[in-house]
C-alpha positions in Angstrom: 0.1 0.0 0.2 2.9 2.5 0.4 4.2 2.1 -2.9 0.6 3.2 -4.3 0.3 6.1 -1.9 4.0 7.4 -2.5 2.8 7.1 -6.3 -0.3 9.0 -5.4 1.7 11.7 -3.8 4.1 12.0 -6.8 1.2 12.4 -9.2 -0.2 15.1 -7.0 3.0 17.0 -6.8 3.5 16.9 -10.5 0.1 18.0 -10.8 0.7 21.0 -8.7 3.8 21.7 -10.4 2.1 21.4 -13.8 -0.7 24.1 -12.6 2.2 26.4 -11.4 3.8 26.2 -14.8 0.6 27.2 -16.3 0.6 30.5 -14.3 -1.4 29.5 -10.9 0.1 31.1 -8.1 -1.1 28.7 -5.2 -0.3 25.1 -5.7 -2.4 24.1 -2.3 -5.4 23.2 -4.3 -3.7 20.5 -6.3 -2.1 19.0 -3.2 -5.4 19.3 -1.3 -7.3 17.2 -4.2 -4.3 14.7 -3.9 -4.7 14.3 -0.1 -8.4 13.4 -0.5 -7.5 10.9 -2.9 -5.1 9.5 -0.8 -7.1 9.1 2.0 -9.7 7.5 -0.3 -7.2 4.9 -0.8 -6.1 4.3 2.8 -9.9 4.0 3.8 -10.4 1.5 1.0 -7.5 -0.6 1.8 -8.8 -0.7 5.5 -12.1 -1.8 4.6 -10.6 -4.5 2.0 -8.7 -5.7 4.8 -11.8 -6.0 7.3 -13.9 -7.5 4.6 -11.3 -10.4 4.0 -11.2 -10.8 7.8 -14.9 -11.0 7.7 -14.7 -13.6 4.7 -12.1 -15.8 6.5 -14.5 -15.8 9.5 -17.3 -17.0 7.0 -19.4 -14.1 7.5 -20.1 -13.0 4.0 -22.7 -10.5 5.0 -20.5 -8.7 7.4 -17.7 -8.3 4.5 -20.5 -6.8 2.3 -21.5 -4.7 5.0 -18.0 -3.5 5.8 -17.5 -2.6 1.9 -20.7 -0.9 1.6 -20.3 1.6 5.1 -16.7 2.0 3.7 -18.1 3.0 0.4 -20.7 5.6 2.2 -17.9 6.6 4.4 -15.5 7.3 1.7 -17.9 9.4 -0.4 -18.9 11.5 2.6 -15.1 12.0 2.8 -14.7 13.3 -0.5 -17.8 15.3 -0.2 -16.6 17.1 3.0 -13.2 17.4 1.6 -14.2 19.3 -1.3 -16.6 21.5 0.5 -13.7 22.4 3.1 -11.3 23.1 0.4 -13.5 25.2 -1.9 -16.0 27.0 0.7 -13.8 27.1 4.0 -10.3 27.5 2.4 -11.3 29.2 -0.7 -8.9 27.0 -2.8 -9.5 26.4 -6.6 -11.9 24.1 -7.6 -10.4 23.0 -10.8 -7.2 22.3 -9.3 -8.7 20.2 -6.6 -10.8 18.3 -8.8 -8.3 17.5 -11.6 -5.3 16.5 -9.1 -8.1 14.2 -7.3 -9.2 12.8 -10.6 -5.5 12.3 -12.0 -4.4 10.8 -8.4 -7.5 8.5 -8.8 -6.6 7.4 -12.1 -3.0 7.1 -10.8 -4.3 4.6 -8.4 -6.3 2.4 -10.9 -3.0 2.2 -13.1 -0.8 1.3 -10.2 -2.9 -1.1 -8.2 -2.2 -4.6 -8.7 -3.2 -8.2 -6.9 -0.7 -7.9 -3.9 -2.0 -3.9 -3.2 -3.2 -4.7 0.1 
């Protein structure tokens, strides 16, 4: 999992530098979007681990419930994160969204069977 998080962090940093090269003065927005994505990955990893433990105990419905609750928590985290970034911290929404999306795409391309 550390490899994936390091890869996502690198992508967020590169995205921030690209925005800076394009003339944006503040890179905090991109970094904040990347952090939201990384937190999402960490929560996903923990829920997959918990669901796996439930499956080992032959508790299929418990594993499904863990994954479903994790999905709701991760969606709430993303929404609250964007709200805090855009409304409270007055960060640039475009940078946040692009960094979040690119970092999530990086997760998809970097994951493998042994990610967790």
